[in-house]
mmCIF file of the N, C-alpha and C atoms, coordinates in Angstrom:
data_MODEL
# 
_entry.id   MODEL 
# 
loop_
_atom_site.group_PDB 
_atom_site.id 
_atom_site.type_symbol 
_atom_site.label_atom_id 
_atom_site.label_alt_id 
_atom_site.label_comp_id 
_atom_site.label_asym_id 
_atom_site.label_entity_id 
_atom_site.label_seq_id 
_atom_site.pdbx_PDB_ins_code 
_atom_site.Cartn_x 
_atom_site.Cartn_y 
_atom_site.Cartn_z 
_atom_site.occupancy 
_atom_site.B_iso_or_equiv 
_atom_site.pdbx_formal_charge 
_atom_site.auth_seq_id 
_atom_site.auth_comp_id 
_atom_site.auth_asym_id 
_atom_site.auth_atom_id 
_atom_site.pdbx_PDB_model_num 
ATOM 1   N N  . UNK A 1 1  ? -46.938 -93.635  70.444 1.00 0.00 ? 1  UNK A N  1 
ATOM 2   C CA . UNK A 1 1  ? -46.628 -92.444  69.711 1.00 0.00 ? 1  UNK A CA 1 
ATOM 3   C C  . UNK A 1 1  ? -45.359 -91.734  70.452 1.00 0.00 ? 1  UNK A C  1 
ATOM 4   N N  . UNK A 1 2  ? -44.355 -91.265  69.853 1.00 0.00 ? 2  UNK A N  1 
ATOM 5   C CA . UNK A 1 2  ? -43.099 -90.738  70.431 1.00 0.00 ? 2  UNK A CA 1 
ATOM 6   C C  . UNK A 1 2  ? -42.778 -89.503  69.742 1.00 0.00 ? 2  UNK A C  1 
ATOM 7   N N  . UNK A 1 3  ? -41.885 -88.771  70.314 1.00 0.00 ? 3  UNK A N  1 
ATOM 8   C CA . UNK A 1 3  ? -41.385 -87.514  69.848 1.00 0.00 ? 3  UNK A CA 1 
ATOM 9   C C  . UNK A 1 3  ? -40.550 -87.911  68.667 1.00 0.00 ? 3  UNK A C  1 
ATOM 10  N N  . UNK A 1 4  ? -39.927 -89.049  68.421 1.00 0.00 ? 4  UNK A N  1 
ATOM 11  C CA . UNK A 1 4  ? -39.135 -89.458  67.371 1.00 0.00 ? 4  UNK A CA 1 
ATOM 12  C C  . UNK A 1 4  ? -40.144 -89.597  66.115 1.00 0.00 ? 4  UNK A C  1 
ATOM 13  N N  . UNK A 1 5  ? -41.211 -90.424  66.359 1.00 0.00 ? 5  UNK A N  1 
ATOM 14  C CA . UNK A 1 5  ? -42.104 -90.454  65.193 1.00 0.00 ? 5  UNK A CA 1 
ATOM 15  C C  . UNK A 1 5  ? -42.649 -89.112  64.684 1.00 0.00 ? 5  UNK A C  1 
ATOM 16  N N  . UNK A 1 6  ? -43.044 -88.182  65.704 1.00 0.00 ? 6  UNK A N  1 
ATOM 17  C CA . UNK A 1 6  ? -43.363 -86.853  65.197 1.00 0.00 ? 6  UNK A CA 1 
ATOM 18  C C  . UNK A 1 6  ? -42.350 -86.080  64.406 1.00 0.00 ? 6  UNK A C  1 
ATOM 19  N N  . UNK A 1 7  ? -41.074 -86.284  64.744 1.00 0.00 ? 7  UNK A N  1 
ATOM 20  C CA . UNK A 1 7  ? -40.019 -85.704  64.114 1.00 0.00 ? 7  UNK A CA 1 
ATOM 21  C C  . UNK A 1 7  ? -39.855 -86.181  62.662 1.00 0.00 ? 7  UNK A C  1 
ATOM 22  N N  . UNK A 1 8  ? -40.339 -87.333  62.271 1.00 0.00 ? 8  UNK A N  1 
ATOM 23  C CA . UNK A 1 8  ? -40.217 -88.002  61.028 1.00 0.00 ? 8  UNK A CA 1 
ATOM 24  C C  . UNK A 1 8  ? -41.434 -87.426  60.043 1.00 0.00 ? 8  UNK A C  1 
ATOM 25  N N  . UNK A 1 9  ? -42.442 -86.956  60.719 1.00 0.00 ? 9  UNK A N  1 
ATOM 26  C CA . UNK A 1 9  ? -43.686 -86.323  59.988 1.00 0.00 ? 9  UNK A CA 1 
ATOM 27  C C  . UNK A 1 9  ? -43.285 -85.106  59.209 1.00 0.00 ? 9  UNK A C  1 
ATOM 28  N N  . UNK A 1 10 ? -43.003 -85.192  57.930 1.00 0.00 ? 10 UNK A N  1 
ATOM 29  C CA . UNK A 1 10 ? -42.726 -83.989  57.296 1.00 0.00 ? 10 UNK A CA 1 
ATOM 30  C C  . UNK A 1 10 ? -43.544 -83.939  56.020 1.00 0.00 ? 10 UNK A C  1 
ATOM 31  N N  . UNK A 1 11 ? -43.688 -82.733  55.391 1.00 0.00 ? 11 UNK A N  1 
ATOM 32  C CA . UNK A 1 11 ? -44.289 -82.569  54.045 1.00 0.00 ? 11 UNK A CA 1 
ATOM 33  C C  . UNK A 1 11 ? -45.692 -82.126  54.334 1.00 0.00 ? 11 UNK A C  1 
ATOM 34  N N  . UNK A 1 12 ? -46.478 -81.954  53.253 1.00 0.00 ? 12 UNK A N  1 
ATOM 35  C CA . UNK A 1 12 ? -47.872 -81.595  53.209 1.00 0.00 ? 12 UNK A CA 1 
ATOM 36  C C  . UNK A 1 12 ? -48.901 -82.357  53.654 1.00 0.00 ? 12 UNK A C  1 
ATOM 37  N N  . UNK A 1 13 ? -48.511 -83.678  53.396 1.00 0.00 ? 13 UNK A N  1 
ATOM 38  C CA . UNK A 1 13 ? -49.576 -84.780  53.711 1.00 0.00 ? 13 UNK A CA 1 
ATOM 39  C C  . UNK A 1 13 ? -48.743 -85.950  54.148 1.00 0.00 ? 13 UNK A C  1 
ATOM 40  N N  . UNK A 1 14 ? -49.249 -86.701  55.290 1.00 0.00 ? 14 UNK A N  1 
ATOM 41  C CA . UNK A 1 14 ? -48.745 -87.737  55.891 1.00 0.00 ? 14 UNK A CA 1 
ATOM 42  C C  . UNK A 1 14 ? -49.691 -88.713  56.141 1.00 0.00 ? 14 UNK A C  1 
ATOM 43  N N  . UNK A 1 15 ? -49.414 -90.133  55.825 1.00 0.00 ? 15 UNK A N  1 
ATOM 44  C CA . UNK A 1 15 ? -50.252 -91.141  56.113 1.00 0.00 ? 15 UNK A CA 1 
ATOM 45  C C  . UNK A 1 15 ? -49.631 -91.921  57.137 1.00 0.00 ? 15 UNK A C  1 
ATOM 46  N N  . UNK A 1 16 ? -50.217 -92.396  58.110 1.00 0.00 ? 16 UNK A N  1 
ATOM 47  C CA . UNK A 1 16 ? -49.732 -93.319  59.222 1.00 0.00 ? 16 UNK A CA 1 
ATOM 48  C C  . UNK A 1 16 ? -50.761 -94.530  59.250 1.00 0.00 ? 16 UNK A C  1 
ATOM 49  N N  . UNK A 1 17 ? -50.112 -95.719  59.009 1.00 0.00 ? 17 UNK A N  1 
ATOM 50  C CA . UNK A 1 17 ? -50.986 -96.903  59.053 1.00 0.00 ? 17 UNK A CA 1 
ATOM 51  C C  . UNK A 1 17 ? -50.542 -97.707  60.266 1.00 0.00 ? 17 UNK A C  1 
ATOM 52  N N  . UNK A 1 18 ? -51.557 -98.302  60.998 1.00 0.00 ? 18 UNK A N  1 
ATOM 53  C CA . UNK A 1 18 ? -51.022 -99.267  62.115 1.00 0.00 ? 18 UNK A CA 1 
ATOM 54  C C  . UNK A 1 18 ? -52.125 -99.769  62.814 1.00 0.00 ? 18 UNK A C  1 
ATOM 55  N N  . UNK A 1 19 ? -52.121 -100.146 63.959 1.00 0.00 ? 19 UNK A N  1 
ATOM 56  C CA . UNK A 1 19 ? -53.055 -100.826 64.687 1.00 0.00 ? 19 UNK A CA 1 
ATOM 57  C C  . UNK A 1 19 ? -53.482 -100.305 65.933 1.00 0.00 ? 19 UNK A C  1 
ATOM 58  N N  . UNK A 1 20 ? -54.625 -100.692 66.532 1.00 0.00 ? 20 UNK A N  1 
ATOM 59  C CA . UNK A 1 20 ? -55.068 -100.243 67.769 1.00 0.00 ? 20 UNK A CA 1 
ATOM 60  C C  . UNK A 1 20 ? -54.298 -100.915 68.933 1.00 0.00 ? 20 UNK A C  1 
ATOM 61  N N  . UNK A 1 21 ? -54.094 -100.380 70.039 1.00 0.00 ? 21 UNK A N  1 
ATOM 62  C CA . UNK A 1 21 ? -54.683 -98.977  70.455 1.00 0.00 ? 21 UNK A CA 1 
ATOM 63  C C  . UNK A 1 21 ? -53.787 -97.904  70.009 1.00 0.00 ? 21 UNK A C  1 
ATOM 64  N N  . UNK A 1 22 ? -52.702 -98.269  69.479 1.00 0.00 ? 22 UNK A N  1 
ATOM 65  C CA . UNK A 1 22 ? -51.532 -97.235  69.036 1.00 0.00 ? 22 UNK A CA 1 
ATOM 66  C C  . UNK A 1 22 ? -52.093 -96.111  68.205 1.00 0.00 ? 22 UNK A C  1 
ATOM 67  N N  . UNK A 1 23 ? -52.884 -96.345  67.259 1.00 0.00 ? 23 UNK A N  1 
ATOM 68  C CA . UNK A 1 23 ? -53.366 -95.221  66.309 1.00 0.00 ? 23 UNK A CA 1 
ATOM 69  C C  . UNK A 1 23 ? -54.291 -94.258  67.178 1.00 0.00 ? 23 UNK A C  1 
ATOM 70  N N  . UNK A 1 24 ? -55.173 -94.790  67.970 1.00 0.00 ? 24 UNK A N  1 
ATOM 71  C CA . UNK A 1 24 ? -56.041 -93.863  68.756 1.00 0.00 ? 24 UNK A CA 1 
ATOM 72  C C  . UNK A 1 24 ? -55.139 -93.156  69.651 1.00 0.00 ? 24 UNK A C  1 
ATOM 73  N N  . UNK A 1 25 ? -54.192 -93.645  70.273 1.00 0.00 ? 25 UNK A N  1 
ATOM 74  C CA . UNK A 1 25 ? -53.121 -92.908  71.134 1.00 0.00 ? 25 UNK A CA 1 
ATOM 75  C C  . UNK A 1 25 ? -52.524 -91.789  70.273 1.00 0.00 ? 25 UNK A C  1 
ATOM 76  N N  . UNK A 1 26 ? -52.012 -92.149  69.182 1.00 0.00 ? 26 UNK A N  1 
ATOM 77  C CA . UNK A 1 26 ? -51.388 -91.111  68.305 1.00 0.00 ? 26 UNK A CA 1 
ATOM 78  C C  . UNK A 1 26 ? -52.327 -89.910  68.023 1.00 0.00 ? 26 UNK A C  1 
ATOM 79  N N  . UNK A 1 27 ? -53.503 -90.357  67.473 1.00 0.00 ? 27 UNK A N  1 
ATOM 80  C CA . UNK A 1 27 ? -54.613 -89.340  67.248 1.00 0.00 ? 27 UNK A CA 1 
ATOM 81  C C  . UNK A 1 27 ? -54.727 -88.433  68.513 1.00 0.00 ? 27 UNK A C  1 
ATOM 82  N N  . UNK A 1 28 ? -55.000 -89.054  69.578 1.00 0.00 ? 28 UNK A N  1 
ATOM 83  C CA . UNK A 1 28 ? -55.236 -88.292  70.949 1.00 0.00 ? 28 UNK A CA 1 
ATOM 84  C C  . UNK A 1 28 ? -53.976 -87.440  71.106 1.00 0.00 ? 28 UNK A C  1 
ATOM 85  N N  . UNK A 1 29 ? -52.781 -87.844  71.049 1.00 0.00 ? 29 UNK A N  1 
ATOM 86  C CA . UNK A 1 29 ? -51.654 -86.870  71.271 1.00 0.00 ? 29 UNK A CA 1 
ATOM 87  C C  . UNK A 1 29 ? -51.691 -85.669  70.240 1.00 0.00 ? 29 UNK A C  1 
ATOM 88  N N  . UNK A 1 30 ? -51.926 -86.014  68.931 1.00 0.00 ? 30 UNK A N  1 
ATOM 89  C CA . UNK A 1 30 ? -51.837 -85.067  67.933 1.00 0.00 ? 30 UNK A CA 1 
ATOM 90  C C  . UNK A 1 30 ? -53.114 -83.912  68.210 1.00 0.00 ? 30 UNK A C  1 
ATOM 91  N N  . UNK A 1 31 ? -54.295 -84.359  68.608 1.00 0.00 ? 31 UNK A N  1 
ATOM 92  C CA . UNK A 1 31 ? -55.369 -83.493  68.758 1.00 0.00 ? 31 UNK A CA 1 
ATOM 93  C C  . UNK A 1 31 ? -55.529 -83.012  70.138 1.00 0.00 ? 31 UNK A C  1 
ATOM 94  N N  . UNK A 1 32 ? -55.242 -83.627  71.113 1.00 0.00 ? 32 UNK A N  1 
ATOM 95  C CA . UNK A 1 32 ? -55.371 -83.194  72.738 1.00 0.00 ? 32 UNK A CA 1 
ATOM 96  C C  . UNK A 1 32 ? -54.212 -82.803  73.427 1.00 0.00 ? 32 UNK A C  1 
ATOM 97  N N  . UNK A 1 33 ? -53.036 -83.384  72.759 1.00 0.00 ? 33 UNK A N  1 
ATOM 98  C CA . UNK A 1 33 ? -51.776 -83.232  73.416 1.00 0.00 ? 33 UNK A CA 1 
ATOM 99  C C  . UNK A 1 33 ? -51.526 -84.334  74.462 1.00 0.00 ? 33 UNK A C  1 
ATOM 100 N N  . UNK A 1 34 ? -52.346 -85.293  74.842 1.00 0.00 ? 34 UNK A N  1 
ATOM 101 C CA . UNK A 1 34 ? -52.122 -86.469  75.597 1.00 0.00 ? 34 UNK A CA 1 
ATOM 102 C C  . UNK A 1 34 ? -52.621 -87.753  74.967 1.00 0.00 ? 34 UNK A C  1 
ATOM 103 N N  . UNK A 1 35 ? -51.677 -88.829  74.936 1.00 0.00 ? 35 UNK A N  1 
ATOM 104 C CA . UNK A 1 35 ? -52.138 -90.005  74.464 1.00 0.00 ? 35 UNK A CA 1 
ATOM 105 C C  . UNK A 1 35 ? -53.149 -90.857  75.314 1.00 0.00 ? 35 UNK A C  1 
ATOM 106 N N  . UNK A 1 36 ? -53.310 -90.178  76.521 1.00 0.00 ? 36 UNK A N  1 
ATOM 107 C CA . UNK A 1 36 ? -54.165 -90.818  77.416 1.00 0.00 ? 36 UNK A CA 1 
ATOM 108 C C  . UNK A 1 36 ? -55.623 -90.677  77.049 1.00 0.00 ? 36 UNK A C  1 
ATOM 109 N N  . UNK A 1 37 ? -55.885 -89.702  76.123 1.00 0.00 ? 37 UNK A N  1 
ATOM 110 C CA . UNK A 1 37 ? -57.257 -89.557  75.714 1.00 0.00 ? 37 UNK A CA 1 
ATOM 111 C C  . UNK A 1 37 ? -57.726 -90.436  74.511 1.00 0.00 ? 37 UNK A C  1 
ATOM 112 N N  . UNK A 1 38 ? -57.027 -91.458  74.228 1.00 0.00 ? 38 UNK A N  1 
ATOM 113 C CA . UNK A 1 38 ? -57.169 -92.457  73.150 1.00 0.00 ? 38 UNK A CA 1 
ATOM 114 C C  . UNK A 1 38 ? -58.581 -92.834  73.071 1.00 0.00 ? 38 UNK A C  1 
ATOM 115 N N  . UNK A 1 39 ? -59.337 -92.997  74.104 1.00 0.00 ? 39 UNK A N  1 
ATOM 116 C CA . UNK A 1 39 ? -60.717 -93.460  74.068 1.00 0.00 ? 39 UNK A CA 1 
ATOM 117 C C  . UNK A 1 39 ? -61.584 -92.557  73.368 1.00 0.00 ? 39 UNK A C  1 
ATOM 118 N N  . UNK A 1 40 ? -61.237 -91.188  73.181 1.00 0.00 ? 40 UNK A N  1 
ATOM 119 C CA . UNK A 1 40 ? -61.971 -90.223  72.365 1.00 0.00 ? 40 UNK A CA 1 
ATOM 120 C C  . UNK A 1 40 ? -61.922 -90.541  70.957 1.00 0.00 ? 40 UNK A C  1 
ATOM 121 N N  . UNK A 1 41 ? -60.964 -91.413  70.454 1.00 0.00 ? 41 UNK A N  1 
ATOM 122 C CA . UNK A 1 41 ? -60.736 -91.606  69.084 1.00 0.00 ? 41 UNK A CA 1 
ATOM 123 C C  . UNK A 1 41 ? -60.723 -93.090  68.615 1.00 0.00 ? 41 UNK A C  1 
ATOM 124 N N  . UNK A 1 42 ? -62.017 -93.743  69.016 1.00 0.00 ? 42 UNK A N  1 
ATOM 125 C CA . UNK A 1 42 ? -61.997 -95.195  68.410 1.00 0.00 ? 42 UNK A CA 1 
ATOM 126 C C  . UNK A 1 42 ? -61.863 -95.282  66.973 1.00 0.00 ? 42 UNK A C  1 
ATOM 127 N N  . UNK A 1 43 ? -61.187 -96.264  66.690 1.00 0.00 ? 43 UNK A N  1 
ATOM 128 C CA . UNK A 1 43 ? -60.933 -96.741  65.323 1.00 0.00 ? 43 UNK A CA 1 
ATOM 129 C C  . UNK A 1 43 ? -61.228 -98.200  65.117 1.00 0.00 ? 43 UNK A C  1 
ATOM 130 N N  . UNK A 1 44 ? -62.387 -98.521  64.423 1.00 0.00 ? 44 UNK A N  1 
ATOM 131 C CA . UNK A 1 44 ? -62.754 -99.976  64.232 1.00 0.00 ? 44 UNK A CA 1 
ATOM 132 C C  . UNK A 1 44 ? -61.626 -100.393 63.253 1.00 0.00 ? 44 UNK A C  1 
ATOM 133 N N  . UNK A 1 45 ? -61.672 -101.752 63.042 1.00 0.00 ? 45 UNK A N  1 
ATOM 134 C CA . UNK A 1 45 ? -60.722 -102.347 62.153 1.00 0.00 ? 45 UNK A CA 1 
ATOM 135 C C  . UNK A 1 45 ? -60.994 -101.720 60.734 1.00 0.00 ? 45 UNK A C  1 
ATOM 136 N N  . UNK A 1 46 ? -59.950 -101.205 60.156 1.00 0.00 ? 46 UNK A N  1 
ATOM 137 C CA . UNK A 1 46 ? -60.216 -100.474 58.732 1.00 0.00 ? 46 UNK A CA 1 
ATOM 138 C C  . UNK A 1 46 ? -60.642 -99.152  58.799 1.00 0.00 ? 46 UNK A C  1 
ATOM 139 N N  . UNK A 1 47 ? -60.823 -98.568  59.989 1.00 0.00 ? 47 UNK A N  1 
ATOM 140 C CA . UNK A 1 47 ? -61.410 -97.059  60.133 1.00 0.00 ? 47 UNK A CA 1 
ATOM 141 C C  . UNK A 1 47 ? -60.170 -96.066  59.708 1.00 0.00 ? 47 UNK A C  1 
ATOM 142 N N  . UNK A 1 48 ? -60.642 -94.998  59.551 1.00 0.00 ? 48 UNK A N  1 
ATOM 143 C CA . UNK A 1 48 ? -59.744 -93.851  59.037 1.00 0.00 ? 48 UNK A CA 1 
ATOM 144 C C  . UNK A 1 48 ? -60.011 -92.493  59.950 1.00 0.00 ? 48 UNK A C  1 
ATOM 145 N N  . UNK A 1 49 ? -58.942 -91.864  60.239 1.00 0.00 ? 49 UNK A N  1 
ATOM 146 C CA . UNK A 1 49 ? -59.293 -90.454  60.643 1.00 0.00 ? 49 UNK A CA 1 
ATOM 147 C C  . UNK A 1 49 ? -58.493 -89.505  59.653 1.00 0.00 ? 49 UNK A C  1 
ATOM 148 N N  . UNK A 1 50 ? -59.007 -88.224  59.423 1.00 0.00 ? 50 UNK A N  1 
ATOM 149 C CA . UNK A 1 50 ? -58.362 -87.408  58.689 1.00 0.00 ? 50 UNK A CA 1 
ATOM 150 C C  . UNK A 1 50 ? -58.200 -86.224  59.538 1.00 0.00 ? 50 UNK A C  1 
ATOM 151 N N  . UNK A 1 51 ? -56.803 -85.954  59.860 1.00 0.00 ? 51 UNK A N  1 
ATOM 152 C CA . UNK A 1 51 ? -56.433 -84.786  60.749 1.00 0.00 ? 51 UNK A CA 1 
ATOM 153 C C  . UNK A 1 51 ? -55.733 -83.770  60.062 1.00 0.00 ? 51 UNK A C  1 
ATOM 154 N N  . UNK A 1 52 ? -55.974 -82.427  60.388 1.00 0.00 ? 52 UNK A N  1 
ATOM 155 C CA . UNK A 1 52 ? -55.393 -81.182  59.765 1.00 0.00 ? 52 UNK A CA 1 
ATOM 156 C C  . UNK A 1 52 ? -54.648 -80.573  60.626 1.00 0.00 ? 52 UNK A C  1 
ATOM 157 N N  . UNK A 1 53 ? -53.475 -79.899  60.230 1.00 0.00 ? 53 UNK A N  1 
ATOM 158 C CA . UNK A 1 53 ? -52.733 -78.969  61.148 1.00 0.00 ? 53 UNK A CA 1 
ATOM 159 C C  . UNK A 1 53 ? -51.332 -79.509  61.167 1.00 0.00 ? 53 UNK A C  1 
ATOM 160 N N  . UNK A 1 54 ? -50.508 -78.885  61.890 1.00 0.00 ? 54 UNK A N  1 
ATOM 161 C CA . UNK A 1 54 ? -49.112 -79.278  62.136 1.00 0.00 ? 54 UNK A CA 1 
ATOM 162 C C  . UNK A 1 54 ? -48.843 -80.485  62.958 1.00 0.00 ? 54 UNK A C  1 
ATOM 163 N N  . UNK A 1 55 ? -48.198 -81.568  62.719 1.00 0.00 ? 55 UNK A N  1 
ATOM 164 C CA . UNK A 1 55 ? -48.066 -82.725  63.438 1.00 0.00 ? 55 UNK A CA 1 
ATOM 165 C C  . UNK A 1 55 ? -47.310 -82.491  64.717 1.00 0.00 ? 55 UNK A C  1 
ATOM 166 N N  . UNK A 1 56 ? -47.843 -81.871  65.678 1.00 0.00 ? 56 UNK A N  1 
ATOM 167 C CA . UNK A 1 56 ? -47.226 -81.714  66.837 1.00 0.00 ? 56 UNK A CA 1 
ATOM 168 C C  . UNK A 1 56 ? -48.290 -81.908  68.049 1.00 0.00 ? 56 UNK A C  1 
ATOM 169 N N  . UNK A 1 57 ? -47.968 -82.247  69.224 1.00 0.00 ? 57 UNK A N  1 
ATOM 170 C CA . UNK A 1 57 ? -48.983 -82.489  70.238 1.00 0.00 ? 57 UNK A CA 1 
ATOM 171 C C  . UNK A 1 57 ? -49.992 -81.345  70.435 1.00 0.00 ? 57 UNK A C  1 
ATOM 172 N N  . UNK A 1 58 ? -51.181 -81.653  70.347 1.00 0.00 ? 58 UNK A N  1 
ATOM 173 C CA . UNK A 1 58 ? -52.215 -80.761  70.699 1.00 0.00 ? 58 UNK A CA 1 
ATOM 174 C C  . UNK A 1 58 ? -52.570 -79.716  69.568 1.00 0.00 ? 58 UNK A C  1 
ATOM 175 N N  . UNK A 1 59 ? -51.977 -79.857  68.434 1.00 0.00 ? 59 UNK A N  1 
ATOM 176 C CA . UNK A 1 59 ? -52.072 -78.872  67.228 1.00 0.00 ? 59 UNK A CA 1 
ATOM 177 C C  . UNK A 1 59 ? -53.085 -79.218  66.198 1.00 0.00 ? 59 UNK A C  1 
ATOM 178 N N  . UNK A 1 60 ? -53.404 -80.479  66.215 1.00 0.00 ? 60 UNK A N  1 
ATOM 179 C CA . UNK A 1 60 ? -54.249 -80.944  64.923 1.00 0.00 ? 60 UNK A CA 1 
ATOM 180 C C  . UNK A 1 60 ? -55.662 -80.886  65.314 1.00 0.00 ? 60 UNK A C  1 
ATOM 181 N N  . UNK A 1 61 ? -56.496 -81.013  64.326 1.00 0.00 ? 61 UNK A N  1 
ATOM 182 C CA . UNK A 1 61 ? -57.933 -81.096  64.355 1.00 0.00 ? 61 UNK A CA 1 
ATOM 183 C C  . UNK A 1 61 ? -58.522 -82.225  63.654 1.00 0.00 ? 61 UNK A C  1 
ATOM 184 N N  . UNK A 1 62 ? -59.581 -82.839  64.033 1.00 0.00 ? 62 UNK A N  1 
ATOM 185 C CA . UNK A 1 62 ? -60.098 -84.055  63.329 1.00 0.00 ? 62 UNK A CA 1 
ATOM 186 C C  . UNK A 1 62 ? -61.126 -83.307  62.119 1.00 0.00 ? 62 UNK A C  1 
ATOM 187 N N  . UNK A 1 63 ? -60.638 -83.498  60.859 1.00 0.00 ? 63 UNK A N  1 
ATOM 188 C CA . UNK A 1 63 ? -61.507 -82.972  59.919 1.00 0.00 ? 63 UNK A CA 1 
ATOM 189 C C  . UNK A 1 63 ? -62.494 -83.916  59.344 1.00 0.00 ? 63 UNK A C  1 
ATOM 190 N N  . UNK A 1 64 ? -62.198 -85.284  59.517 1.00 0.00 ? 64 UNK A N  1 
ATOM 191 C CA . UNK A 1 64 ? -63.172 -86.339  59.129 1.00 0.00 ? 64 UNK A CA 1 
ATOM 192 C C  . UNK A 1 64 ? -62.790 -87.511  59.737 1.00 0.00 ? 64 UNK A C  1 
ATOM 193 N N  . UNK A 1 65 ? -63.952 -88.264  60.108 1.00 0.00 ? 65 UNK A N  1 
ATOM 194 C CA . UNK A 1 65 ? -63.727 -89.745  60.639 1.00 0.00 ? 65 UNK A CA 1 
ATOM 195 C C  . UNK A 1 65 ? -64.659 -90.678  59.724 1.00 0.00 ? 65 UNK A C  1 
ATOM 196 N N  . UNK A 1 66 ? -64.014 -91.735  59.335 1.00 0.00 ? 66 UNK A N  1 
ATOM 197 C CA . UNK A 1 66 ? -64.574 -92.668  58.463 1.00 0.00 ? 66 UNK A CA 1 
ATOM 198 C C  . UNK A 1 66 ? -64.583 -93.905  59.045 1.00 0.00 ? 66 UNK A C  1 
ATOM 199 N N  . UNK A 1 67 ? -65.814 -94.443  59.581 1.00 0.00 ? 67 UNK A N  1 
ATOM 200 C CA . UNK A 1 67 ? -65.801 -95.846  60.098 1.00 0.00 ? 67 UNK A CA 1 
ATOM 201 C C  . UNK A 1 67 ? -65.740 -96.880  59.001 1.00 0.00 ? 67 UNK A C  1 
ATOM 202 N N  . UNK A 1 68 ? -65.309 -98.166  59.318 1.00 0.00 ? 68 UNK A N  1 
ATOM 203 C CA . UNK A 1 68 ? -65.181 -99.208  58.286 1.00 0.00 ? 68 UNK A CA 1 
ATOM 204 C C  . UNK A 1 68 ? -66.270 -99.271  57.379 1.00 0.00 ? 68 UNK A C  1 
ATOM 205 N N  . UNK A 1 69 ? -67.429 -99.209  57.793 1.00 0.00 ? 69 UNK A N  1 
ATOM 206 C CA . UNK A 1 69 ? -68.680 -99.491  56.988 1.00 0.00 ? 69 UNK A CA 1 
ATOM 207 C C  . UNK A 1 69 ? -68.733 -98.328  55.928 1.00 0.00 ? 69 UNK A C  1 
ATOM 208 N N  . UNK A 1 70 ? -68.378 -97.044  56.222 1.00 0.00 ? 70 UNK A N  1 
ATOM 209 C CA . UNK A 1 70 ? -68.328 -96.033  55.218 1.00 0.00 ? 70 UNK A CA 1 
ATOM 210 C C  . UNK A 1 70 ? -67.402 -96.265  54.317 1.00 0.00 ? 70 UNK A C  1 
ATOM 211 N N  . UNK A 1 71 ? -66.226 -96.735  54.490 1.00 0.00 ? 71 UNK A N  1 
ATOM 212 C CA . UNK A 1 71 ? -65.197 -96.949  53.542 1.00 0.00 ? 71 UNK A CA 1 
ATOM 213 C C  . UNK A 1 71 ? -65.449 -98.274  52.680 1.00 0.00 ? 71 UNK A C  1 
ATOM 214 N N  . UNK A 1 72 ? -66.057 -99.137  53.075 1.00 0.00 ? 72 UNK A N  1 
ATOM 215 C CA . UNK A 1 72 ? -66.415 -100.284 52.468 1.00 0.00 ? 72 UNK A CA 1 
ATOM 216 C C  . UNK A 1 72 ? -67.388 -99.812  51.379 1.00 0.00 ? 72 UNK A C  1 
ATOM 217 N N  . UNK A 1 73 ? -68.416 -98.987  51.734 1.00 0.00 ? 73 UNK A N  1 
ATOM 218 C CA . UNK A 1 73 ? -69.394 -98.512  50.585 1.00 0.00 ? 73 UNK A CA 1 
ATOM 219 C C  . UNK A 1 73 ? -68.751 -97.575  49.652 1.00 0.00 ? 73 UNK A C  1 
ATOM 220 N N  . UNK A 1 74 ? -67.722 -96.841  49.933 1.00 0.00 ? 74 UNK A N  1 
ATOM 221 C CA . UNK A 1 74 ? -67.022 -95.934  49.008 1.00 0.00 ? 74 UNK A CA 1 
ATOM 222 C C  . UNK A 1 74 ? -66.234 -96.939  47.949 1.00 0.00 ? 74 UNK A C  1 
ATOM 223 N N  . UNK A 1 75 ? -65.928 -98.078  48.465 1.00 0.00 ? 75 UNK A N  1 
ATOM 224 C CA . UNK A 1 75 ? -65.073 -99.003  47.602 1.00 0.00 ? 75 UNK A CA 1 
ATOM 225 C C  . UNK A 1 75 ? -65.991 -99.795  46.657 1.00 0.00 ? 75 UNK A C  1 
ATOM 226 N N  . UNK A 1 76 ? -67.238 -99.609  46.821 1.00 0.00 ? 76 UNK A N  1 
ATOM 227 C CA . UNK A 1 76 ? -68.340 -100.343 45.926 1.00 0.00 ? 76 UNK A CA 1 
ATOM 228 C C  . UNK A 1 76 ? -68.511 -99.581  44.532 1.00 0.00 ? 76 UNK A C  1 
# 
């Protein structure tokens, strides 16, 4: 997660797709202000987090967390 990436996040809704541990570090940066808190946001393969708020360090909140198992059930 970098300042350049955050600068690209514009609009009412933004989707970010990627791999671990990068996504957990991004979530940590957006929620806590520090990417070092990544262990607080574990994402299994195919998991998803819904964050709300302005995309800036420490300004967002976790609105929902969907483990892969839940998303598979929704797909059925």
